[in-house]
C-alpha positions as CSV (number, residue, x, y, z in Angstrom):
1,X,-29.1,54.8,58.0
2,X,-30.7,57.1,55.5
3,X,-32.3,54.2,53.7
4,X,-33.5,52.7,57.0
5,X,-35.1,56.0,58.1
6,X,-36.8,56.3,54.7
7,X,-38.3,52.8,55.2
8,X,-39.4,53.7,58.7
9,X,-41.3,56.7,57.4
10,X,-42.8,54.7,54.5
11,X,-43.9,52.0,56.9
12,X,-45.7,54.4,59.1
13,X,-47.5,55.9,56.2
14,X,-48.5,52.5,54.9
15,X,-49.7,51.2,58.3
16,X,-51.6,54.3,59.3
17,X,-53.5,55.0,56.0
18,X,-53.6,58.7,56.9
19,X,-50.9,60.3,59.0
20,X,-49.1,63.6,59.4
21,X,-45.4,64.5,59.4
22,X,-45.7,65.4,63.1
23,X,-47.3,62.1,64.0
24,X,-44.6,60.2,62.2
25,X,-42.0,62.0,64.2
26,X,-43.9,61.3,67.4
27,X,-44.2,57.6,66.7
28,X,-40.7,56.9,65.4
29,X,-38.5,59.2,67.4
30,X,-37.1,60.8,64.2
31,X,-36.6,64.5,64.3
32,X,-39.3,66.6,62.5
33,X,-36.6,67.9,60.2
34,X,-35.6,64.4,59.2
35,X,-39.2,63.3,58.6
36,X,-39.9,66.4,56.5
37,X,-36.9,65.8,54.3
38,X,-37.8,62.2,53.7
39,X,-41.4,63.0,53.0
40,X,-40.4,65.7,50.5
41,X,-38.3,63.2,48.6
42,X,-41.2,60.6,48.7
43,X,-43.6,63.2,47.4
44,X,-41.2,64.1,44.5
45,X,-40.9,60.3,43.7
46,X,-44.7,60.0,43.7
47,X,-44.7,57.2,46.2
48,X,-46.5,59.3,48.8
49,X,-49.3,61.8,48.3
50,X,-50.9,64.6,50.3
51,X,-54.6,64.1,51.0
52,X,-56.2,67.0,52.8
53,X,-55.6,67.7,56.4
54,X,-56.8,66.8,59.9
55,X,-56.4,68.2,63.4
56,X,-54.0,66.4,65.8
57,X,-54.6,65.9,69.4
58,X,-53.9,69.5,70.3
59,X,-55.5,72.8,69.2
60,X,-52.9,73.8,66.7
61,X,-53.3,74.3,63.0
62,X,-54.5,71.3,60.9
63,X,-51.9,68.8,59.8
64,X,-51.4,67.7,56.2
65,X,-52.4,64.0,55.8
66,X,-50.1,61.7,54.0
67,X,-51.0,58.5,52.3
68,X,-49.3,55.9,50.0
69,X,-50.0,56.6,46.3
70,X,-51.3,53.2,45.5
71,X,-51.1,53.8,41.7
72,X,-47.4,54.7,41.8
73,X,-46.4,51.1,41.0
74,X,-47.3,47.4,41.1
75,X,-45.9,44.1,42.3
76,X,-46.6,40.6,41.0
77,X,-47.0,37.6,43.2
78,X,-46.8,33.9,42.2
79,X,-47.7,31.0,44.5
80,X,-46.2,27.7,43.5
81,X,-48.2,24.8,45.0
82,X,-47.7,21.2,43.9
83,X,-51.4,21.2,42.9
84,X,-52.0,24.8,41.7
85,X,-50.3,27.9,40.4
86,X,-51.7,31.3,41.3
87,X,-50.7,34.8,40.1
88,X,-51.7,38.2,41.2
89,X,-50.8,41.8,40.5
90,X,-51.3,44.3,43.3
91,X,-50.9,48.0,43.8
92,X,-48.6,49.6,46.4
93,X,-51.1,49.0,49.2
94,X,-51.1,45.3,48.4
95,X,-54.6,45.4,47.0
96,X,-55.2,42.8,44.2
97,X,-55.9,44.1,40.8
98,X,-56.2,40.8,38.9
99,X,-55.7,37.3,40.2
100,X,-55.7,34.1,38.2
101,X,-55.2,30.4,38.9
102,X,-54.4,27.2,36.9
103,X,-53.4,23.7,37.7
104,X,-49.7,23.0,38.1
105,X,-48.5,21.0,35.1
106,X,-48.7,17.3,35.5
107,X,-45.4,15.9,36.7
108,X,-44.3,19.3,37.9
109,X,-41.0,19.3,36.0
110,X,-39.1,22.6,36.6
111,X,-39.0,23.8,33.0
112,X,-42.8,23.2,32.6
113,X,-43.6,24.9,35.8
114,X,-41.5,28.0,35.0
115,X,-43.0,28.3,31.5
116,X,-46.5,28.0,33.0
117,X,-45.7,30.7,35.6
118,X,-44.3,33.1,32.9
119,X,-47.4,32.6,30.8
120,X,-49.6,33.3,33.9
121,X,-47.7,36.4,34.7
122,X,-48.2,37.7,31.2
123,X,-51.9,37.0,31.3
124,X,-52.3,38.8,34.7
125,X,-50.3,41.9,33.6
126,X,-52.2,42.1,30.3
127,X,-55.6,41.9,31.9
128,X,-54.6,44.5,34.6
129,X,-53.2,46.7,31.8
130,X,-50.0,47.1,33.8
131,X,-46.8,47.7,31.8
132,X,-43.8,45.8,33.0
133,X,-41.8,49.0,33.5
134,X,-44.3,49.9,36.3
135,X,-43.7,46.6,38.1
136,X,-41.3,46.7,41.1
137,X,-40.7,43.0,40.9
138,X,-42.1,39.5,41.2
139,X,-42.3,37.6,44.5
140,X,-42.4,33.8,44.3
141,X,-44.0,31.9,47.2
142,X,-42.7,28.4,46.9
143,X,-42.7,25.2,49.0
144,X,-39.6,24.9,51.1
145,X,-36.9,24.4,52.0
146,X,-35.4,27.4,50.3
147,X,-31.7,28.4,49.8
148,X,-32.1,32.1,50.0
149,X,-28.5,32.9,49.1
150,X,-28.6,31.0,45.8
151,X,-32.3,31.5,45.0
152,X,-32.9,27.8,45.0
153,X,-35.8,25.5,45.8
154,X,-34.2,22.6,47.7
155,X,-35.8,19.2,47.4
156,X,-39.4,20.0,48.5
157,X,-40.8,16.8,50.1
158,X,-43.9,16.7,48.0
159,X,-42.2,17.3,44.6
160,X,-40.2,14.5,43.0
161,X,-37.1,15.3,41.0
162,X,-36.8,18.9,42.4
163,X,-33.2,19.1,43.8
164,X,-31.7,22.5,44.1
165,X,-33.7,24.1,41.3
166,X,-32.5,27.8,40.7
167,X,-36.1,29.1,40.5
168,X,-35.2,32.7,41.1
169,X,-32.9,32.9,38.1
170,X,-35.1,30.8,35.9
171,X,-38.2,32.8,36.6
172,X,-36.4,36.1,36.2
173,X,-35.1,35.1,32.9
174,X,-38.5,33.9,31.7
175,X,-40.4,37.0,32.8
176,X,-37.8,39.8,32.6
177,X,-38.6,40.8,36.1
178,X,-36.5,40.8,39.2
179,X,-37.6,37.9,41.4
180,X,-37.7,37.6,45.2
181,X,-38.0,34.0,46.5
182,X,-39.4,32.8,49.8
183,X,-41.1,30.0,51.5
184,X,-44.9,30.2,50.8
185,X,-45.9,30.3,54.5
186,X,-43.4,33.1,55.3
187,X,-44.6,34.9,52.2
188,X,-48.2,34.6,53.5
189,X,-47.1,35.9,56.9
190,X,-45.6,39.0,55.2
191,X,-48.8,39.4,53.2
192,X,-50.7,39.4,56.5
193,X,-48.4,42.0,57.9
194,X,-48.8,44.2,54.8
195,X,-52.5,44.0,54.2
196,X,-54.1,41.4,56.5
197,X,-54.7,40.5,60.1
198,X,-51.1,41.3,61.1
199,X,-51.1,45.0,60.1
200,X,-49.4,46.9,62.9
201,X,-48.9,43.8,65.1
202,X,-45.4,43.5,66.4
203,X,-45.4,39.8,67.2
204,X,-47.5,37.2,65.5
205,X,-47.3,33.7,64.1
206,X,-49.1,32.6,60.9
207,X,-50.2,29.0,60.3
208,X,-50.5,28.3,56.6
209,X,-52.7,25.4,55.4
210,X,-52.2,24.3,51.8
211,X,-51.1,21.0,50.4
212,X,-48.9,20.9,53.5
213,X,-48.8,23.0,56.7
214,X,-46.2,25.7,57.1
215,X,-45.7,28.8,59.2
216,X,-44.3,32.3,59.4
217,X,-43.1,34.4,62.3
218,X,-43.1,38.2,62.7
219,X,-41.2,39.1,65.8
220,X,-40.7,42.8,66.8
221,X,-42.0,43.8,63.4
222,X,-39.3,41.8,61.7
223,X,-39.6,38.6,59.7
224,X,-37.8,35.8,61.7
225,X,-36.1,33.4,59.4
226,X,-33.6,31.5,61.6
227,X,-30.1,30.3,60.8
228,X,-30.8,28.6,57.4
229,X,-33.6,31.2,56.7
230,X,-36.3,28.4,56.9
231,X,-37.8,29.1,60.3
232,X,-41.5,28.4,61.0
233,X,-41.9,24.8,60.0
234,X,-44.9,24.4,62.3
235,X,-46.2,21.5,60.2
236,X,-43.2,19.4,61.4
237,X,-43.7,19.8,65.1
238,X,-44.7,16.6,66.7
239,X,-48.2,16.7,68.3
240,X,-48.6,13.0,68.6
241,X,-45.3,11.2,69.6
242,X,-46.7,7.8,68.8
243,X,-48.4,9.0,65.6
244,X,-47.9,8.1,62.0
245,X,-44.5,8.4,60.5
246,X,-43.9,11.6,58.4
247,X,-41.8,11.9,55.3
248,X,-39.5,14.2,57.2
249,X,-38.5,11.4,59.5
250,X,-40.4,12.5,62.5
251,X,-43.5,10.9,64.0
252,X,-46.9,12.5,64.6
253,X,-46.1,15.7,62.7
254,X,-48.9,18.3,62.6
255,X,-48.8,18.2,58.8
256,X,-49.1,14.4,58.7
257,X,-52.3,14.6,60.7
258,X,-54.1,17.6,59.2
259,X,-53.1,18.0,55.6
260,X,-55.8,17.5,53.0
261,X,-54.9,13.8,52.4
262,X,-54.9,13.1,56.2
263,X,-58.3,14.7,56.6
264,X,-59.7,12.9,53.6
265,X,-58.4,9.5,54.9
266,X,-59.7,10.1,58.3
267,X,-63.2,10.8,57.0
268,X,-63.2,7.8,54.7
269,X,-62.1,5.5,57.6
270,X,-65.0,6.7,59.7
271,X,-67.4,6.3,56.9
272,X,-66.2,2.8,56.0
273,X,-66.7,1.7,59.6
274,X,-70.4,2.7,59.1
275,X,-70.9,4.1,62.6
276,X,-72.3,7.4,61.6
277,X,-75.0,8.7,59.3
278,X,-75.5,12.0,57.6
279,X,-75.2,13.4,54.1
280,X,-71.4,12.6,53.8
281,X,-72.1,8.9,54.6
282,X,-74.8,8.8,51.9
283,X,-72.4,10.3,49.4
284,X,-69.7,7.7,50.4
285,X,-72.1,4.8,49.9
286,X,-72.8,6.1,46.4
287,X,-69.2,6.8,45.5
288,X,-66.3,6.7,48.0
289,X,-64.1,8.7,45.6
290,X,-66.5,11.6,45.8
291,X,-65.6,12.1,49.4
292,X,-62.5,14.2,48.8
293,X,-61.0,17.0,50.8
294,X,-63.3,19.8,49.5
295,X,-66.3,17.6,50.1
296,X,-65.2,16.9,53.7
297,X,-64.7,20.6,54.4
298,X,-68.0,21.6,52.8
299,X,-69.8,18.9,54.8
300,X,-68.2,20.1,58.0
301,X,-69.3,23.6,57.3
302,X,-72.8,22.3,56.8
303,X,-72.8,20.4,60.1
304,X,-72.4,16.9,58.9
305,X,-71.5,14.7,62.0
306,X,-68.7,12.7,60.4
307,X,-67.0,15.7,58.8
308,X,-67.5,17.8,61.9
309,X,-65.8,15.2,64.0
310,X,-62.9,14.8,61.6
311,X,-62.3,18.6,61.4
312,X,-62.6,19.0,65.2
313,X,-59.9,16.4,65.7
314,X,-57.6,18.1,63.2
315,X,-58.3,21.5,64.8
316,X,-57.3,20.0,68.2
317,X,-53.9,19.0,66.8
318,X,-53.5,22.6,65.4
319,X,-54.4,24.0,68.8
320,X,-51.7,21.9,70.5
321,X,-49.1,23.2,68.0
322,X,-50.3,26.8,68.5
323,X,-49.8,26.4,72.3
324,X,-46.3,25.2,71.7
325,X,-45.6,28.2,69.3
326,X,-46.9,30.7,71.9
327,X,-45.0,29.2,74.7
328,X,-41.7,29.3,72.7
329,X,-42.2,32.7,70.9
330,X,-44.5,34.6,73.2
331,X,-46.4,36.1,70.2
332,X,-49.5,38.2,70.7
333,X,-51.5,36.9,67.8
334,X,-52.0,33.6,65.9
335,X,-53.3,33.9,62.3
336,X,-54.8,30.9,60.5
337,X,-55.2,30.9,56.7
338,X,-54.8,29.0,53.4
339,X,-57.0,26.9,51.2
340,X,-56.5,23.8,53.4
341,X,-59.1,25.1,55.9
342,X,-61.5,26.8,53.4
343,X,-64.9,27.1,54.9
344,X,-64.0,25.7,58.3
345,X,-61.9,28.5,59.6
346,X,-64.3,29.1,62.6
347,X,-63.8,25.5,63.8
348,X,-60.0,25.9,63.7
349,X,-60.0,29.4,65.2
350,X,-62.4,28.2,68.0
351,X,-60.2,25.3,68.9
352,X,-57.1,27.4,69.0
353,X,-58.8,30.2,71.0
354,X,-60.0,27.7,73.6
355,X,-56.5,26.2,73.9
356,X,-54.8,29.5,74.2
357,X,-57.2,30.6,77.0
358,X,-56.2,27.7,79.2
359,X,-52.8,26.2,78.3
360,X,-50.0,28.7,77.6
361,X,-47.9,29.9,80.6
362,X,-48.4,33.5,79.5
363,X,-52.2,33.3,79.7
364,X,-52.1,34.9,83.2
365,X,-50.3,37.9,81.8
366,X,-52.4,38.7,78.7
367,X,-54.8,37.2,76.2
368,X,-53.5,35.8,73.0
369,X,-55.6,36.8,70.0
370,X,-56.6,34.4,67.2
371,X,-57.7,35.5,63.8
372,X,-58.7,33.8,60.6
373,X,-56.8,35.4,57.7
374,X,-58.9,38.0,55.8
375,X,-56.7,37.1,52.8
376,X,-58.1,33.6,53.0
377,X,-57.2,31.2,50.2
378,X,-55.2,34.0,48.5
379,X,-52.8,34.6,51.4
380,X,-49.8,32.9,49.8
381,X,-50.1,34.6,46.4
382,X,-50.8,38.0,47.8
383,X,-47.9,37.3,50.2
384,X,-45.7,36.7,47.1
385,X,-46.4,40.2,45.9
386,X,-46.0,41.5,49.4
387,X,-42.5,40.0,49.4
388,X,-41.6,42.7,46.8
389,X,-43.3,45.5,48.7
390,X,-41.8,44.4,52.0
391,X,-38.3,44.3,50.6
392,X,-38.6,47.7,48.9
393,X,-40.5,49.7,51.6
394,X,-40.3,48.1,55.0
395,X,-37.5,48.7,57.5
396,X,-35.1,45.7,57.6
397,X,-32.9,45.5,60.6
398,X,-30.8,42.9,58.8
399,X,-30.0,45.3,56.0
400,X,-29.2,48.1,58.4
401,X,-26.7,45.8,60.3
402,X,-25.2,44.6,57.0
403,X,-24.6,48.2,55.9
């Protein structure tokens, strides 16, 4: 209970960015004496600092303002995507200090990937001038499914020859840092809760668009993981029952319809039919291979008719999935992020907003908000670092119940 109360106090300080002891007691229900004792220990540890004073709602004496001491430690995040590795070091507020990317080694064999990750971690810590003894840990955001108990990546669909790879142990051995492992979409959701659109939001769902489509759920301020700890596979909800077969065995999965390969194929089919003009059509006539996923997204952002139509269709599928998620979970906020929708976030957010205004059952009770992730393409890697901060400093009901 003591550890849980400590986490509750820290969570309030982190979320508020300026709060007094009395305000913490008012918001949490903890006694002023309990809060004062916890704060005194946090000040002694250097995790929290006093930063001037402010007047509360009454006319009493000014209250001392508490803030997280961002420089008291750091966390490292690594995002493992089949196409790209990314690594970041953040301060205790989750603010990036240095972020680097490099292509995932060809063939993506586990030993090669782990070696590349370890090298990237060393480069980032060196450039940020952060000694390893000041690093709380390393959070690895990886494609799922994940075996949390054994720290394994279990046969990701888009990675051949990856069967129950003990990534947690391998990466810890290679870097000398304690490693926290999670699904990349769940990590991104935790990043949003720590320093993005989900700060202070009790219930929200995060849609992550990368090489595939994933999701994360925060319910009642807690990460919802499900029975196998792999909840939130929004990409494998069927939005077109008679749609194309997905590698998961389902048909018409959201991921199968809106991942980068699907968007690229849809644009090339339209262009090959020759029904539309515009800059993308001209580029296709010169070199079909030049019309790749980044080109389609850039063309859509610029208003090209073919690209705009393709993105609108994909956004419509996402909107259907978002309605389903809202109807099932009753969240207050949908967050959209990841490099898979780079530059066209407004189109996706607009389609989801329109659908949520007219289709969920709860629309008559309250409005469901929609936000594009302020973390953008860095959501998963910042989320990796946030895994460490969240585990260390956020109140975990599961840990309380386990104790």
